[in-house]
C-alpha positions as CSV (number, residue, x, y, z in Angstrom):
1,M,11.6,227.1,-72.2
2,T,9.1,224.3,-72.5
3,K,9.0,221.8,-69.6
4,T,8.8,218.2,-70.7
5,V,6.5,216.0,-68.6
6,K,7.1,212.2,-68.8
7,K,3.9,210.4,-69.8
8,Q,3.0,207.6,-67.4
9,M,2.4,204.3,-69.1
10,I,-1.0,202.7,-68.6
11,F,-0.8,198.9,-68.3
12,K,-3.6,196.6,-69.4
13,A,-3.3,193.7,-67.0
14,F,-4.7,190.1,-67.3
15,L,-5.0,188.4,-63.9
16,S,-5.0,184.6,-64.1
17,Y,-6.1,182.5,-61.1
18,V,-8.0,179.4,-60.3
19,P,-11.3,179.5,-58.4
20,A,-9.7,178.3,-55.2
21,D,-7.5,181.5,-55.2
22,R,-10.4,183.9,-55.7
23,T,-10.0,185.6,-52.3
24,S,-6.3,186.4,-52.9
25,A,-7.2,187.5,-56.5
26,E,-9.9,189.8,-55.3
27,K,-7.5,191.4,-52.8
28,L,-5.0,191.9,-55.5
29,R,-7.7,193.2,-57.9
30,A,-8.7,195.8,-55.3
31,I,-5.2,197.1,-55.0
32,L,-4.6,197.3,-58.8
33,S,-8.0,198.9,-59.4
34,E,-7.0,201.8,-57.2
35,R,-4.1,202.6,-59.5
36,D,-4.3,205.2,-62.3
37,D,-1.7,203.3,-64.3
38,V,-3.4,199.8,-64.4
39,R,-6.5,198.7,-66.3
40,L,-7.5,195.2,-65.4
41,V,-8.9,193.1,-68.3
42,A,-12.1,191.6,-67.0
43,L,-13.2,188.2,-68.1
44,D,-17.0,188.1,-67.7
45,V,-18.3,184.9,-69.3
46,R,-22.0,184.3,-69.5
47,D,-23.7,180.9,-69.8
48,G,-23.4,179.6,-73.3
49,E,-20.4,181.8,-74.3
50,K,-17.3,180.3,-75.7
51,W,-15.0,181.2,-72.7
52,Q,-11.9,179.9,-74.4
53,T,-12.2,182.4,-77.2
54,K,-12.9,185.2,-74.8
55,L,-10.0,184.3,-72.6
56,S,-7.6,184.2,-75.6
57,K,-8.8,187.6,-76.8
58,H,-8.4,189.2,-73.4
59,L,-5.0,187.7,-72.8
60,L,-3.7,188.8,-76.2
61,G,-5.0,192.3,-75.6
62,A,-3.1,192.7,-72.3
63,D,0.4,194.2,-71.7
64,L,0.9,192.3,-68.4
65,F,0.1,188.7,-67.5
66,I,-0.2,188.5,-63.8
67,V,-0.6,184.9,-62.6
68,L,-1.2,183.5,-59.2
69,L,0.8,180.4,-58.5
70,S,-0.7,178.1,-55.9
71,P,-0.8,174.3,-55.3
72,D,-4.4,174.3,-56.8
73,A,-3.2,176.3,-59.9
74,L,-0.3,173.9,-60.5
75,R,-2.7,171.0,-60.7
76,T,-4.6,172.5,-63.6
77,S,-3.7,172.1,-67.3
78,W,-5.0,175.7,-68.0
79,L,-2.1,177.2,-66.1
80,L,0.5,175.9,-68.5
81,Q,-1.7,176.8,-71.5
82,E,-2.1,180.4,-70.3
83,L,1.6,180.7,-69.5
84,G,2.5,179.3,-72.9
85,A,0.1,181.7,-74.7
86,A,1.5,184.6,-72.7
87,W,5.1,183.6,-73.3
88,G,4.5,182.9,-77.0
89,K,3.0,186.4,-77.5
90,C,5.8,188.0,-75.5
91,K,3.5,189.3,-72.7
92,A,5.3,190.7,-69.7
93,M,4.8,188.2,-66.9
94,I,4.3,188.8,-63.2
95,P,4.1,185.4,-61.5
96,I,3.0,185.7,-57.8
97,K,3.4,182.7,-55.4
98,T,0.4,182.5,-53.0
99,Q,2.6,180.5,-50.6
100,P,6.4,180.8,-50.2
101,D,7.0,177.0,-50.7
102,V,4.8,176.6,-53.8
103,G,6.5,175.2,-56.8
104,T,6.7,176.6,-60.3
105,P,5.1,175.1,-63.4
106,V,8.2,175.5,-65.5
107,S,11.8,176.3,-64.9
108,L,12.8,179.6,-66.4
109,D,16.3,180.7,-65.5
110,G,16.3,184.2,-64.2
111,L,12.5,184.7,-64.0
112,V,11.6,186.8,-60.9
113,Y,8.7,185.4,-58.9
114,F,6.9,187.6,-56.3
115,E,5.4,186.5,-53.0
116,M,1.8,187.2,-52.3
117,E,2.8,189.1,-49.2
118,E,4.8,191.5,-51.5
119,A,2.0,191.8,-54.0
120,L,-0.5,192.8,-51.4
121,K,1.4,195.9,-50.4
122,P,0.1,198.7,-52.7
123,E,3.4,200.7,-52.4
124,N,5.4,197.8,-54.0
125,W,3.5,198.1,-57.3
126,D,5.2,201.5,-58.0
127,L,8.5,199.6,-58.1
128,I,7.2,196.5,-59.9
129,L,5.4,198.5,-62.6
130,A,8.4,200.9,-63.1
131,A,10.6,197.9,-63.7
132,F,8.1,196.5,-66.2
133,E,7.8,199.8,-68.0
134,G,11.5,199.4,-68.9
135,V,10.8,195.8,-70.0
136,L,8.0,196.8,-72.3
137,Q,10.0,199.7,-73.8
138,G,12.8,197.9,-75.4
139,S,14.0,194.8,-73.6
140,H,13.8,191.5,-75.5
141,F,12.9,189.8,-72.2
142,N,9.2,189.5,-71.2
143,F,10.0,189.0,-67.6
144,L,12.1,190.6,-64.9
145,T,15.6,189.2,-64.3
146,R,16.0,191.2,-61.0
147,N,13.5,191.8,-58.3
148,P,12.9,195.5,-57.8
149,L,11.7,194.9,-54.3
150,H,15.0,193.5,-53.0
């Protein structure tokens, strides 16, 4: 009898953050980089390059759109543009609040937001990514409607 082994999904993830949140983003990047099932899409822009085109290409090539929501991020126009692009292309979204009381840029009924404290625990990503694997393999939603950590 042949034993069937379930193939683990490898997620291509785009991490969106503003410069003021670089420290938090780097901590999260370090955690995700240690995982075998996540490939972070890097956005390295050199002087003179059209960063908007590069950003769009990397965002469209990702499976997951991870966005850090902070007071600084909420003051930028790019946040809504990136969220809109991700939503329009049905990218799975993982919004992470850098502070518990931070607002949200749009009201989406049922959208699960994660706290930065939760996101910085490496063991939580097993549950988060397992939930998103189900989302990406058949659900018509591009976000979680139930928090797998609670």
